[in-house]
C-alpha positions in Angstrom: -0.3 -0.2 0.0 1.4 3.6 0.9 3.9 2.0 2.7 5.2 -0.3 0.7 5.3 2.5 -2.8 7.6 4.9 -0.4 9.6 1.9 -0.5 10.2 1.5 -4.0 10.0 5.2 -4.2 13.5 5.3 -2.0 14.7 1.9 -3.7 14.3 3.9 -7.0 15.8 7.1 -5.1 19.2 4.9 -3.7 19.6 3.3 -6.9 19.9 6.6 -9.2 22.7 7.9 -5.9 24.7 4.6 -6.3 24.2 5.0 -10.8 25.2 8.7 -11.0 28.3 8.3 -8.3 29.8 5.0 -9.6 29.4 6.4 -12.8 30.4 9.7 -12.1 33.6 11.9 -13.5 36.4 12.7 -11.0 38.6 15.4 -12.1 42.4 16.7 -10.6 41.5 20.2 -9.3 44.2 22.9 -8.5 45.3 25.7 -9.1 48.8 27.4 -8.9 51.5 29.2 -10.9 52.9 27.0 -14.6 56.3 26.2 -12.0 54.5 24.3 -8.9 53.4 21.0 -8.9 49.5 21.8 -10.2 51.1 23.2 -13.6 54.1 20.2 -13.4 51.0 18.0 -13.4 51.9 16.4 -10.0 48.4 14.0 -9.8 49.3 12.6 -6.4 50.1 16.0 -4.7 45.8 17.2 -6.7 42.9 17.1 -5.0 40.3 15.3 -6.6 36.6 17.0 -7.4 33.4 14.9 -8.7 31.7 16.6 -11.1 28.1 15.7 -10.2 29.3 18.3 -7.2 28.5 21.5 -7.0 31.7 23.5 -6.9 32.4 22.2 -10.4 31.5 25.1 -12.9 28.0 25.3 -14.9 29.0 26.8 -18.6 25.9 25.3 -19.8 23.1 27.1 -19.0 19.9 28.4 -20.2 19.5 28.4 -24.1 22.5 26.8 -24.8 21.4 23.6 -27.7 23.1 20.0 -26.5 23.1 18.2 -23.5 25.3 19.2 -20.8 28.6 16.8 -20.5 31.4 17.4 -17.4 34.2 17.9 -19.0 37.9 17.2 -17.4 40.1 20.8 -17.7 43.0 22.4 -17.1 43.8 26.3 -18.6 46.7 28.7 -18.0 45.3 32.6 -17.4 47.9 34.3 -19.1 47.9 37.7 -16.8 49.9 37.0 -13.8 53.5 36.1 -14.3 53.9 33.1 -13.1 51.4 32.1 -15.3 48.7 30.5 -13.3 47.5 26.7 -13.9 43.8 25.5 -13.4 42.2 22.1 -13.3 39.2 20.7 -11.8 35.5 20.2 -13.7 33.1 21.8 -16.0 29.7 21.1 -17.5 29.2 22.1 -20.9 27.1 22.1 -23.6 28.0 18.6 -25.9 27.9 21.2 -29.3 30.5 24.1 -27.3 33.8 23.3 -27.2 35.3 24.0 -23.8 38.7 25.5 -24.4 37.6 27.3 -28.1 34.9 28.7 -24.8 37.4 29.7 -22.6 40.1 30.9 -24.4 37.1 33.0 -26.1 35.7 34.0 -23.3 37.6 34.2 -20.1 40.9 34.5 -21.9 42.6 31.3 -21.4 45.4 30.1 -23.3 47.0 26.1 -23.7 43.9 24.7 -22.3 43.2 21.2 -22.9 40.2 18.5 -21.1 39.4 15.1 -21.6 36.4 13.1 -20.7 38.2 9.8 -18.6 38.9 9.9 -14.6 41.8 12.1 -14.2 42.8 12.5 -17.3 43.7 16.1 -16.6 47.6 15.8 -15.4 49.6 16.5 -17.9 52.5 19.3 -17.3 51.4 22.7 -18.2 54.0 24.9 -21.2 56.8 26.5 -17.7 57.1 30.7 -18.7 60.3 31.8 -19.6 62.0 34.7 -17.5 
């Protein structure tokens, strides 16, 4: 009856939660200069973020065409010396190139993106003095 119906609904929600957490993308996360462990891509010293968490940046807003897609991103912000490397997770439309978006609208450079767990650990170019 009502109890049985509520238990079924609860089991479905638990199953969905387990499925989502088991299948969510995990990305390395850090911010540091190109001369730091973050710039070098030393993944053993980086944090890890689950892209389904609220700390993930959502670039797939209202009015975007396509489905949301979580990606791991690495990009360099050139306004400082040494330049600053950001690694983390973002959600973009599957019709959008994440790096083109970040380079064109947020002025990042040396951007790369990927869609497998902890794939954003490649070294970034080092500033020359």
